[in-house]
N, C-alpha and C positions, 0 to 999 in steps of 0.2 A: 440582246434584242428580244423583244416580246414575241411569244409564240403566235399571237394573232398576226403580227407583222410578217413572221416567217411563213405562215400559211398563205397569206396573200401573195407574198413574193413567189412561193412555189407555184401557185395557181397561174399568176401572170407569166412567170418564166416558162411554164409548160406550154401555155398558149403561144407565146411569142417564139419559143424555140421550135415547136412543131411547124407552125406556119412559116417561120423564117427558114427552116431547113428545106421545106418544099419549094419555097420561093427561090432559095439559092440553087437548088437542084435544077429547076426548070428555067431559070433566068439565063439568057445568053451570055457566054463568057468568051472573050477573045483569047485569054491566056488560060490554057488547060491546067497549068501548074497552080495558078491562083485558085481556080475552082476546086481542085483537089485538096489544097490546104484548107479552104473554107469548109469542105465536107468533113474533113478530119476534125476540125475544131468543133463543129456541131456534134460529130460522133462522140468526141471525148467529153464535151461539156455536160452532157446529160448524166452519164454515170458518175462523173466527178461531183457535180452539184448534188445529185440524189444521195450518193454515199456519204457526203459530208453532212447533209441535213439529217439523214437517218442516224448517223453516228451521234449527233447532238441529241437526237431523241433518246438514244440509249443512255447518254450521260444525264439527261434531265429526269428520267423515270427513277423511282425509288423501289418499286416492287420487283419481284423475280421476273416479271414479264419483259424487263429491259433486255434480257439475253436474246429474246426473239428478234428485237430490232438490231442488236449487234450482229447477229447472223445475217439478217437482211443486208446490213451495211457491208459486211465482208463479201457477200455475194455480188453486190454492185461494184465493190472495189475489184473483184475478180474480173468483172465485165470490163472495167476501166483498163486493167492490165492487159486483157485480151486485145482491146483496141490499141493500146500503146505498142504491143508486140507487132500487130499488123503494120503500124506506122514505122516501127523500127525496120522491118523487112523492106518497106516501100521507100523510105528516105535514106536509110543508112546502107542497107545491102542492095538497094535498087533492084529488088526482086519481089515477086509475089510470094506471100506466105504459103508454105507447103500445107497440103492436106493429106492426112491429118497432121497437125502440128501443135506448137505451144498455144496458139490462139484458141484452137478447138478445145485443148485441155482446160484452159482457163475458163472458157464458156461452160464447160462441164462442172468446174468448181462452183460457178454461180448457182447452177441447178443443185449441186450438192449442199451448199450452204442454205439455200431455200428449203431443201428437204429436211435438213437438220432443224431449221426453225419450226417447220410443221410438226416434227416429232416432239420437240421440246414443248411446244404449245399444247399438244395433245396430252403430254404427261402432266403438265400443270393443271389441266382442266378435267382430267379423267374422272375425278370424283363427282363431277356434275353432269356427265354424259351417259346416255344409254348406249354403251359401247357396242354391244352386239348389233343393235338396230343400225347405228351409224356406220359400222364397218360393213354390214351386209348391203346397205344402200350404196355405199361407196364402191364396193366390189361389183355391184350390178352395173353402175354407171361406168366404172372403169373397164368392165368386160366389153361393154358396147364401144367405148372409146378405143380400146386395144383392137377390137375387131375392125373398126373403121380404119385405124392406122395401118393395120396389117393388110387390109384389102386394097387400100388406095396408095399406100406409101411403102411400107416395109417389104411387102411381097415383091414389088417391082424392083426395089433396091437390091434385094438378095437374089434377084433373078440371075444377075451376073456376079458370081462369087469371086470377089477380089478383096484385097486388104482395104482398099478405099471404100468399097461398098459396105463392108462389115463395119468400118469405122463410121460411115455415114449413118448407120442405124442408131448411133448414139444420140443424134439429134431428136428423132421421133421418140426414142425411149425417154430422153430428158423432157420432151414436151409432155409425154404421158405422166412423168413424175410431177411436173408442174400442174398438169390437169388434175392429178390425184390430190395435190395440195389444195387447189382451188375448190374441188368438190368437198373435201373435208371441211374447209373454212366455210363454205356456203351452207352445208347441211348442219354444221354446228355453230352457225353464226351467232345465235343467241347466247352461246356460252363462251365464245372466243373473244370477240371484240364488239364494240358498239357498231350499229348497222352501217353508219357512214364510213367508218374505218374499213370494215369488211368489204363494203362495196368497192372502194378504191383498190384494195388488195386484189380482189377477184378480177376487177377490170384490168389491173396491171398484169396478172398472170395470164388471163385469157387473150389479151392483146399479143403477149409474147408467144403464146402457143399458136395462135392463129397465124402470126407472121412467120414463124418457123414452119408450120404445116404448109402454108401457101408456097414458101420457097421450095420445100422438099417435093411437094406435089408437082409443081411446075417443072422442076428439074427432072423429076422422074418421068413425067409425060413428054419431056423434050419440047416444052412450049417455050418459045423465045421470051425472055423476061429479064429485065435489068435488076440485079440484086440490090443495087444502091437505092432503089425506090422504096425498099422495105426498111432501110436504116432509120428513118424518122419514126416508124412504128415501134421498132425496138427501143429507141430512145424515149418514146412516149410511155412505154410500159415502165421504164425505170423511174421517170419523173412522177408518174401516178403513184408509185410506191412511196416516193418522197412526200407527196401530198398526204397519203395515208398516215405517215409518221407524224406530221404536224397535227393532224386531227386527233391522233392517239394521245399526244401530250395534252391537248386542250381538254379532251374527255376525261383524262385521268385527274386533272386539276378539279374539274367539276364533280367528279365522283367522290372526292374527299368530303363533300357535304352530303350527308345521307339523305336520300330521297324518301318521302313518305311512302309507306307500303300500301299498295292498293290491291284489294282482293277483286279478281275479275272472274266471272263465270263465262266460259267460252261456249258458244253455240256450235252446232255441227258444221255450219258454213264457215265459221271462223277457224275451226280446227283443221279444215282441209286447205292446205297451203301448197305452194309450188314445191318446196323441199320434200314434202310428202309424196307428191305426184311425180317428181322428176325421175326416179328410177323406172317407173312404169312408162313414162313418156319416152325415155331413152330406148327401152326395149321395143316399144311400138315403132319408134323411128327406125330401129335396126330391121324389123320385119318389113317395113315399107321399102327400105333401100334394097333388101334382099329380093323383094318381089319385082321391082322395076329394074334390077341390075341385069345386064345382058352377059357380061363376062363371067368368068369362073366365080362361083358363089360358095365354094367349099368352106372357105374361111368364115364367110358370113353365117353359114349353117352351123358350124362348130360354135362360133361366138353366140349365136342365138340359143343354141342348146344349153351352153354354160349359163347364159343370162337367165333362161327359164328355170334352170335348176337352182340358181341362187335365189330367184324370186320365191320358188317353192320352199327352199330352206328358210328364207326370211319369214314367210308366213307361218311355217311350222314353229320356228323359234318364238315368233310373236305370239302365236296361240298358246304355246307353253308358258311364256311369260305372263300372258293375260290370265291363264288359269291359275298360275301361281299368285298373281296379284289379287285375283278374285278370292282365292282361298285365304290369303292374308287379310283381304278386306272383311271377309266373313268372321275370321278370328278376331280381328281388331274391333269389328262391330259388336261381337259378343262380349269381348273384354271391356269395350266402352260402355255397353249397357250395364255390365256388372259394376264398373267403376262409378257410373252415374247413380246406380242404385245405392252403392256404398256411400257415395258422396252426399246423396240426398238424405240418407239416414243420418250421416254425420252432421250435415247442416241442420237437420231437424233437432238432433241432440244438442248441437251448439246453440240453436235458437232457444231451446228449453232452458239450457244453462244460462244463456244471456238474460232471458226473462227472469229467471230465479235470481241472478246477480243484480239485475236492475231493482227487483223488489227488495233484495237485501240492502243495496246501496240507498234506496229510498228510505228504508226503515232506519238505517244507520244515520242518514242525514237528518231525520226527525226524532231520533230516540237516543237516550243516553246509553252508552255502552255498558256501564257498570250496573245500573239499576234496571234498565229496560224501560224506564219511564220516558214520556215525551221530554224533549230537550227545550232549550230556550227558543229556538226557531219555531217549533210547533206551538209552543205556548203563546208566543206573540201573535201568530197567525190566528189561533183560536180566540185570543183576546180581542182582536180586531172584529172577527165575526160576531162574537158575543156582544160587543159594544153596539154594533149595528142592530142586532136583534133587540137588545135592551132599549135602545132609542125608539125603535118602532113600536114596541109593546109596553113602553113606560115601566120597565122593570129596573131594578138595581142589580149590580153585580159587585163582587168583592174580589180583590187581589190580596192574597195572604203571602207574606214572606216569612219563612221559617229558617232558623239557624240553630244548629246543635251547639250548646254551650260547652266551651273548653274542649272542643273536638281535637284541636291541635295537640293538647296534652296527651290524649289517647293515642294519637298517631305517633308522637315522639316516644311515649313510654312503651307501648305494646307493639308498635310497628304498623306500617301502612296496610299490610294484608289484613290485620285485625280490624283496622279502621274501615276497610272496604266491606268486610263482613257485617259490621255494625250498620253501615249505610244501606246495604242490601236489606237487612232486617227491618230497619225503620221505613225504607221505601215500600216494602211489601205491606207492612201494617198500615201505613198511611193510605196506600192505594185502596185498601179494603174499607177505609173509614169514610171515603167520599162517595157522592152519588155518581151515577153513570153519566149524568149530564155535566158533571164537573170535570176539571182537568187538573191533575197534579203533575208537576215536572221537577226535574233536578236541574238547577241552574249551573251547578259546578261546585266542587268541594263538598262542604256540608250544608249548602244552601238549597232550599226547596221553595217552590211557589205553587200556590193552589188558586185556581180560578173557580169561583162559586157563581153559578148562573141563577137567574130568575129569583132574586131576593126581593121580598116586599118590604121588610123592615130590617134595620141593621142588627137588632137584637136577635134575629132569627139565626145568626151564624154562631152565636156563643155556644150552643150545645155541640156544634161540630168542632169548634176550637177545643173545648174541653175533652171531646172524644179523642182528638189527635194528641193532646197533652197526656192523656191517660196511657198512651202507648209507652211512654218512658217514665210514667209515674212510679212503677215498680222496677226493681232491679232487673236488668236484661242480662241473660247468660249467653255469651258468645264463646264458642270453643272452650267451654269449661270455665271461663272467666266471668265473674259477676261484675256488672258495670252499673253505676248510678249516673244516668244521663238526664239532662234537662233541655228545654227548648226556650228560645226567645222568639216571640211571634209578633209581627207587625201587620196591620190591616188598613187597606185603603178602599174606599167605595167609589163606584161610578154611578152618577156623574158628579157627586158632591166633592170628591177629593181629586178629581182629574178628568179632563175631557178627552185625553188621548192616552195611548199606551205608555209613552215616556213619563208623563206626569204620574200616572197610577203606579207604575213600577218604582219610580223614585220615592213617592210618598209612602208606599208600603215598606220600602227598604228603610226609610227614615224612621218610621214607627217601630220597626224591629230593633234598630239601634238604640232608640229611646228605651225599649224594654231591657236591653242589655245594660244600659247606663244605670237603670234603676234596680239592679240586682239580679238580672237574668231570671230564668224560670217563670216568666209571666208573659202577658200579651198586652199590646197597646194599639188603640185605634188612632189613626192619624188625626192631628188637630192643627189648626193654624199656628198655634204657639210653637209647635215643632219647627214649622217653617221659619218663624221669627228667630228661633234659636240658631238654626242653620245659617240664616242671614247674618246674625251677629258673628258667628264663627267665620263666615266668609269675609266679613268686613275686618275682623281681627287679623285674619290671615293676610289680607291685602296690606293692612297696616304694618305687619311684621316684615313683609317684603320691602316696603318703603323704608322701614326703620334700618334695615341692613344697608341700604343705599345711602341713607341720609345720616348715618352714624348717630342714631338716637339711643343706642344702648350705652349703659354706664355700669361700671363694676364697683361694688361695695365690698368691704372686707371686715370680717368679725374676728377679733383676736382669740387665739387659743393660748391659755395660760398654764404654766407648769404649777402643780400643787406643791411641789417641793421647793422651788426657788421663787415662785411668784412672778417670774419673768414671762414675757411674751415669747413663745417658742415657734409660733406659726400663725397663719391666718387662713380662714376659709373664704373662698371667693364666691360672691353672690351677685347675680345679675339683676339689674333693674331696667325698666323701659321708661325713658324720660320723654313723654309726648308733649306736644305744644298745647293740646286741648285739655288733657286730664292730668298732666304732671306725671309723677312717678307711678308706674304700674307694677304691682307685685308679680313675681314669676308664677305664683299659683294661678294667675288668670291667663297668662299667655303661653306658658310652657306646654300644657296639654295640646293646645292648638298647633304649636310649633312641632310637637312630636307627631301629631296626626298628619300634618301636611308635609313632613320631611324637612321643614325649615330648621329643625333643631340641629341638623348637621352643619350648615354654614354658621349658625349662631354659636354652636358649641366650639367650632374651630376658632371663631373670633374671640370667644372667652378665653380659650387656651392660650392663644397668642398674646392677648393683652395681659393675662395673669403672669405668664413667663417673662414678659417684657418688664412688668412692674417688679417682679421678684429679682430680676437682674439689676434693676435700678437700686433696690434696697441693698443688695449684696455689694454693689459698687460703692455705695455710700458707707460701707463698714458693717452692716448688719448681716453678716454672712451665716448666722445661725438660723435665720427665719425659713420655715417651710411654707410653701404655698399649696393649699389644698383646693382642688378643682373638682366640682361634682360632674359626673358623667351621666347623662340621660340614658335609660335603657336602650333607646333607639340608637344613640351615639355609640354605646358600648358594643352593640351587635353589628355596627357598620363594618364592612369588609376592610375599609382603609383607615381604621382607627389608629393602628400602629404607625402607619405612614404619616398620618396627621400629627401625631405626637413628635415623631422624628423631625418633621419640618418645623414645628414650633420651637423645639429645642435648638435646632441648627440655626434658625433665623435669629433667635434672641440670645443665643450662646449662654443660656441658663443652665446651671448645674443640675442634671437630672435627679441626683440623689436628694434634692430639696423640693422636688415636685411630687405631690401626693395626689393620686387620682381616686376619688371616692365613688364606689360602685354600690348600688342598692342591693340589699340582701336578696330581694325577689329575683332580679335578673341574674344574679350570680348562681342561684340554685335551680333556675329553670332548666338550663342545660349545663350541668356542672362540668362535664368533660370538655365541652367547647369553651366554657368560661376559663377553665384551668389553662388551656392552650394559649388563650389570648392574654390572660394575666401573666403567664410565664414570658411571653414575647415582650410585654411591657417591662417586666422585672429585668429582662436581659438588657434593656436600655439603661438600667440603673434607676428607674422610676419606682416610687413607693406606691403600694396599693392599700386602700382602706375599705372595709366593709361598713357601709352606712346603714342605719336603722336596724342594727342587729337584734334579732329576737322577735321582730314583727311579722316574719314570714314563716317559711317551713325550713328552718335551719337543719342541716345534717352535720353531726359532729364528725362523721366519716369523711365528708368532703372538706369540712373546715380545716382539718389537719393537713389536707393535701393542697389547699389553696396557698399559692405563694404570696401571702399578704403580710403587711407590717402592723396594721392597726385595726382595732374594733371600735366602732362608735356606738355608745349607748344612747338611744333616742330619748327625746324630752319626755314622752309619756311615762317612761319607767322612772325617771328622776323626780317628777313632780310630787309624787306621794311617797317618796322614799322614807320620810320621817313618820308619816301617819300610818302607812300600810305595811304590815310585816311581810306580806308576800312580795311586794315590790322591793322591799329592803333585801329580802333573801335572793330575789331574782338578780338584782344588780350585783350583789356580793358574789353570786355564782359566776356571772359573766366576767367579773374582774379576775377572780381566781383562775377561771378557765383560760382567759387571755394570757395571764402571766405564766401559766403552766406551758402554754404554747409559745412563750417568749414574744408576745405581742404587746404593743402599746395600747392603752385604753384611753379613749376620749369620751367624756360625758357631756352631752349637749343639753341646752335649755336650763342652765343653772341660774336661778333667780333669787335665791335666799342664802343668807350666811349659814343657816342650819344645814342646807344641802351641801354647802361647801365643806363644813366641818365633818359631816358624816362621810362624804366621798374621800376626804383626806384620811380618815380613820381606816377606810377600806383599801387604802393605798392606790387609789385611782391616779393615773399619771397626769392627765391634762383635762382641763374643763374649759367650756366656753358657754356664754350666755349673757343675758342682760345684767346679771349681777356685776359683771365686769364692764361690758360695753355692748351697745347695740351695733349692728353693721355700720361701718363708717366709710366715708369717702377716702380717697388716697391722701388728700391733704390732711384730713383729720387724723387718720391713723399714723401718718408719717410723724406728726408732732408727738404722739404718744410713744412711738417706737424709739424716738431719739432718747427718751429716758430709760428705755429697755425694761421698765417695770410699770405695772398697772395696779391701781388700787380699786377695791370694790366700791360699788356705788351705794352700798347700804350704810 
């Protein structure tokens, strides 16, 4: 059953029970036995209903406060047992219950359980109460109550000293205990229960106290009065306690949702409340009764004296407490002022630190960390401002892109820390070379940009460019190491070369790359031709992407012939692009674009797969001696997944890896020799052969050459062309052959075109040759026809 329903039930039951009880008592009854049975039913129904309801309150609550309601329930159950005991004597023993007897003891148990609930509740809440003040106020009111009880009730009861009279004093004492509990609950009502719950508890206690006091007073004064007429009032007090329990459960459910805290400033009028005035009102009432009382007032005088003494003690303790609080207030105020001062200083310091941090963050957001120069963000913002100014004042401005040549080699050789020192030195020197109205920034890596403002003629910036180039014209000494550094510089002008920042930056960058393409260590102004070149590259790149999808690539093969047997021992795989518009395109035209765009990776993978597939076909047809040589682009060799790509090709085609030879250019092999050795060894572990192409055209190192896990050296065509006419070339080729043989390597000579070259290479004991003397690169069909004879004749 919902607690809202139980609350309504208790309210209606209380109303109907009380009214029904009095109606039953005052209604005429012919049968006295029936009337008595009805009275007892009404008598027992109230404690039974109230005790059950309050017990369910105890079961429903989760907090420690539930014990209070358990004790209330036990008190009501004791009242029920007292009523049942009286009925037992009346209906079973057919006698009136003795006084004092079990019924009276059980009534005392009710008061005892109530007292225990008061004590338990005070112990639960003592951390929130001003106990001294509360106890003193309670003692003052209780002194007045005891005085009244003594004067009007207890004194007269004890006038005749008998066992019954002494026992009878238990009731006024019990009432005083209940009154004590009520006072405690009222004075501490803000800390004990919600106001509605407290109001019903107080009403329940005071109704019971008033009913008991009325009965005792009337009996003491020998005033004729029927005790049965007070029974509905006692029942009402129990039912009101049950209503309080239902309200307590409802308030506990709502209190689970935290209410918003409200700060309230109390005025003097609001702080003067009835609980505050009640002790003084009770003392004043005692004096008034004492003045107008005609009978013996000794007890009243003693009670008044005790009450006055307690009031004095209360005021003294309150004054001491106030002085203590005032002293603590002054101490706290001084401490608070000190803390505020410290906090203010701390906040001021934090604000200064915050401002400093903001300035640092702003500087970091707009400046390069390494060089301290403006970064790309600041450069672009200043470029926008400069373009607006140039447009208003009809000036020109220039954007200069600068890149240090071969800076990667410096980083790889001497380390990144050394490279950073070089960048700082160049940054400092360039910053000194520009005007205050100009901006120099570091874009990242070894790239710098310069914004030149207020230019009237394009030729005006040449002296500045030469001044910047002079920074690295002489050797630079960094950390005791002498360096020779050069720059590639590109220039674009506003408004001729671009109307916005994106165009200007792109065109200056394009000019800088043109300077690199033309040999580095120079500068170039942007021109429309550069744009056309870029457009052609873009068109070529788009065509390459389509070529992969449309299967436009085709492989040609050039025979490699043994000088000893005259037989074809292998072929070099060469790619061609067969376009619908232009026919076959040489790799010299599209491979650089493929490398620059990254398309060389999928193209190279296609070449590798096709070559292995064709090699497997030749082997399956009986030519198991043929080696297939495949060129690896530098980009392809440096790719992280090269080994995996080779593994996949061999696995897919089932080609014998010992007949696959991968050709690596000398330049890429010696750029980072240690890394190259690791990758070559991984390929050799697969069983694949390795060949160094164009040997002697780069910066060969004999130390690394002996460490490379290679099988073949290829002598490039330029060395073989003048082998007959030029003694130096003859000596150079002879040296390469002897070196290769001493390292147990096979030598392949490329570009052989004459019979004289053939004879001389045979004298030098070269192993294999290839060139137009034997055959130009051939299609699969053409080469297969020659391979069938297993020998090839010279074309001369």
